[in-house]
N, C-alpha and C positions, 0 to 999 in steps of 0.2 A: 483151078478153072472149073472143074466139075462141081465142086461144092458151091461155088458162086452161082453157077447156072441153076443148081437145085434150089438155093435160097431165093434167087430171083423168081423162079417159078412159084414157089410157095408164097412169096411176097405178092405176086400178081393175083394169086387166088384170094388172099386175105386183105387186099388193098381197100376194100370197102368197110372193113371192121373198124370200130372206134377205139381210140386210145392206144395203149401199148400192144393190144392184140394185133395191130397191123404194122408195128415197127420193130419189135424185138424178136429175134429169130426163135428163141425158146418158146415164147408165148404164141408165136405165129404157128409153129408146128402143133402145139397142143390144141389151139383153137381150130385148126384145119381138121384134125382128127375128130374133135367134138362135133364140128359142123357136118362132116360126112356121116357120122353115126346118127345125128339128129335127122338127116334126110331120110334114112331108112325107117326111123321111128315114125316120122310123119307120113311116109308113103304107106306103111302098114296100117296106121290109124285111119288114113283116108280110104283104103280098101275096105277096112272093116265097116266104116260108116256107110260107104256106098253099097256094100252087100246088104246091110240091114235095111237101107232105104229101098233097095230093089225088092227085097222079100216082103216088106210092108206094102209096097205098091202092088205086087203080085197078089198078095192076100186080099187086098181091097178089091181088085178086079174080079177075082174068083168069087168073092162074096156077092158082088153085084151081078154076076152072071148066073148064079145058081137059081134055077126055076123050081118052085115047089109045085108038085102036081096033086098031092093028096090034101084034101081040105082039113083033116084033123091029124093025119099021120105025118109027123114031122120027119120020120126016117125015109119017107118015100120022096126022094128028089133026084134030079139029074142035072148035069152040067151042060151048058151051052157049048156047041161044037167049036165056037170061036176061041174057046179057052185052050184048045189043044196047042196053039202056038206058045202060050204061056208055060204049059207043062214042058214043052221042048226047051224053052229058055231056062227052066229050072234045072234041067239036066246039064246045061252048059255051066251054070254056076257051081 
């Protein structure tokens, strides 16, 4: 009874898979484990991509907000105060 309940639960999880991956118990368990591992891979990749996107957007905003004060001195520049929120966001990441 317990084994049947476990197999039914696994079968419900893999019912949308194609072919024998949704019908035979041995391949069902293998494909369930593979699917759950792939979820973590995709979540980690998505987090990496989003972090890179956030950093590139923040860099673009910072470059737009920098105001040069010296006519020939390129080292003499300051940052607009509105960028302080972005620096706070960087600490969160």
